[in-house]
C-alpha angles and dihedrals in degrees: 000000000000127000092256091051090055092048093050099043107035122079119260127221131192120222095195110022091168087073089080085078084082087080087079091064097079090047091052091047091051091050090048092051091049092050092049092048091052091047092051091047091050091050092048092051090051101047110016121101118255091248091055098046097095091052097042096046098044113123128202118268117272091240091057092049093050091047092051091047092050091048091051092048092051093046095048092043090057092046092048092050091050092048091049089068106235112204144154125226117245108205126198091272097043092047087071092045095259122162107207105212127138111216122189112207118210106204125195106232098162126135090254091057093048094046118109115251138173089277118097091248135020122259090250093056090044089057091052092051092046092052090047088054090050096058098071089055096053117111100197102317117139120221127209125187133223117175121206135179147096126280090225133017110280094011128125115295115235135188132210130179105223099177138012118227109300139164094216110106094191092054091047092050090052091051091048089055089056092057101102135139090249089071089071097045095110099033107152096199139024133234138191138214096282089054091049092052092046090050091051091049092049094049093047090051091051100040101033103032114180095009127111113258144191138185121231112198119195098201118197136151091298098057106128103228107168122220092245094048110151105207095185094051093047092046092050091049091053091045092053089049089050089236110133118202120227117191128197107193114215127202111284098036108139114243094236091053090048091053092051093048091049090054091051092051092051093050095044094047097249133114143252129218136158138209132203127233113293097014110134104149127126092244089074088075097057094097098041103035111021093041097027125024094027090058097052114117117253111243125222108262125216091239121094109251122198113230105224099173144003127232103224113216103178090111090069088068102027097057095053089046091053091047092050092047092049092050094049096046097041115126112265092230093058113102119237091246092058090045092053091049092052090046090054091051092050092050094041096059097060091041094057109122110260121235117265107271115233117218109252118243117254092238132357121250097259090049090049092053092049092048092049091050091049091049091049091049090050089051092050091049092051094247093135095164091059091042091052092051092048094047091047090060093052126082128229143052097290092053092052091050091049091048091051094046092051092048089048091055088050088052091242092138097167092055090044092052091051091050092050089049090056091045089054090055090052097044115120105180134047090248091056092048091049092052092048093049093046095050091043089056092050092050094044091050089066094051121088113246093011098095094109090053089053090051091051093046093052089045090055091047091052091051088060096042108016097180101050105129098205092051091050092050094047091045091056090048091051091047091050092049091049092051090049092052094042109035118183091246090068092053093049091048092053092046092054091046090235129116113260113250117246093240090070091064106024098037133242097269097084131057097208121107119231092261090054097052113107096200128034111246116244116270091246090066091062095052117109118249111272121201101207098147117091121252117245122217110289095038097278124133114257118254125249091263093057119109111272116243119247107256113252120240114275115269131184114262115278113246131202098256093184091056092044092052091049091051091051090052091052092047095053112113118240091226097184094052093043093051092047091052090046091052091051092051095046093044091055090047092050092048091051093047092048092050093058 
């Protein structure tokens, strides 16, 4: 999107609208001139000689007065507009040059598009390559994907939304690979082009509410254009919905269908382009994207957007005002060439490219030192809440560690874990990473359901410093806690797809079921039996006086890999069945929308 496109499509705001009161200045000046002229004429009539009366009372011609008044009005109008402070908001997305448009792509996945032809690639593969070439040109647009087509030539035409609008090209490429004729093999109904467009409009309204939208139709031999297709009605419907249609005609599109689609694009405000067989380059999108989708106005979304900067536009009015003032007040003896040269110099100075602005630092170095000292004093005095707030406002690894340590002392373990996570991302040396992992393990050990994270954090810390005693002790505590919370009996029960019996957790000594127990047994009672004492000769356990075995190095808890593998098998998506069901649902929805 060019600068002029932004100026013409984005909303304008005025910082000082009261400045338009300056438009009254030329009117006041004109009234003052008229009053002075009448006063001079009255004085001349009273004191001038009779011979000098025609000369003294002569007024300027009406044309000259009107020309001067028009010039004053134009000059002061430009100055008033510049003083009013015209500007455009630059939101968080626009600050990075993003163009927030949701585009729903209708992709031809029919059997005709997938069939092999004399071309180097099929029409279906050509669409995938064309869409892959479109992604690098996008400036913030999100693309969704709806596949349409028939599983066999002449069969019922189905539709399936494979992806909502997204800005992830890898995810879109994966969805495009799923667009195949087999998806529509069991389509119970059939739809046509009006139903496809209505389905795209409905999904954009649901999934991109409040945003500007567009429909991109990849029209090939399988595009379902009915015989009674009313191009004007469909185009007017899309135009009222502010949803322009852009059509990329593929090889094999019938000429009569191409003519109807071209008429729809003209009425809806979109565009039409065509490609030949085998063309997959990015230049094929010049007509549809660079001169079409990229110039669509960005709609106001329903989400709150933070305005991080303003695009000041007062120069658009101030520079013409300066040029006009210079031209009007130029000396009469100056030639037009010299006047034009001076005008170019005047206009060239403000138009010089400004230096690249550097982002200001959050705080200067002296302020940082004072804030660090204040945070350290608060820590020494035991005011951990104040220390946490001071450290949170400072940048760097040390500040994140201080923030996490203060939150840990306040028993805000979730905040502490998040601070240690950020400190780990900013760590530069192995010692810093060890400290971040160690403290992250301590904080995670106090959070419910985060025991495995604590085990992994201590494991990473021990890989950096294997002989650190405190890390070894805490790692064993975390391992013990994890085994208590996840006993092997639970894993076996899940693997066998049967509920675990209560004896595995509550022991075999009692006869009460879990719902009949009045008090929850201690966690130690649910731990599996551990054989840590050495075996004496003969297979008996060693006595208490036997020499204690050297503790083995810490290892992660042993899992039931057979049960885990079974769960993964059960969690695998049946992609073919899911896509077929999705196609059936979307085809019925498209048929219902098209029938309205």
